[in-house]
N, C-alpha and C positions, 0 to 999 in steps of 0.2 A: 504494500500500500504506500509506503514512504517513497518508493521508487516512482510510482505513478504520480504522486504529488510533486516530486522534483521535476518530472517531465512536464507537468502543467506549468510549473514556475519558469521553465526554460522555453516556453512557447515563443518561437521567433517568427511566427507567421504574421505577416502584415495585412492579411486579408481580414477586414473588419467582421465579416460573417463568422469566420472561424473563432476569432477572439471573443466575440459576443456569445457564441455557443458555449465556449468553455466557462465564461463568467456566469452565464445563466445556469448551467448544469451545477457549478459549484454552489451557487445561491440556493438551488433546489435541494441539494444535499444538506445544506445547513438548515433550511426550513424544515425538512422532513425529520432531521435529528432533533430539532427543538420541539416539534409536535409529538414525537415519540416520547421524549423526556417528560413533557407536560402530561401526556396521557398516562404514562407510568406513575407519575406522582399523584394524579387526580384519582386514579382507580386502584390505588394501593390500599390493602386492608390495614387497619390500625393494629390488629393483633398478629399479622403475618410476620414470621421470622425474617430477618434480613437476608439470610442465605439458606439454601436447601442443604441439609446434611445428608450426605451419602453414606450408607453403611455397607 
């Protein structure tokens, strides 16, 4: 995953469509991650343990 992010950071394309695509896809990932975090916190049980214990 880190390698892919480095490749995005080194994007040398000067075509505006390609650059805009990468910026929009990155923004979408951030938005989805925030929504998942908010849903996880909103729907979490008060009495649920923090971790599942495997035996």
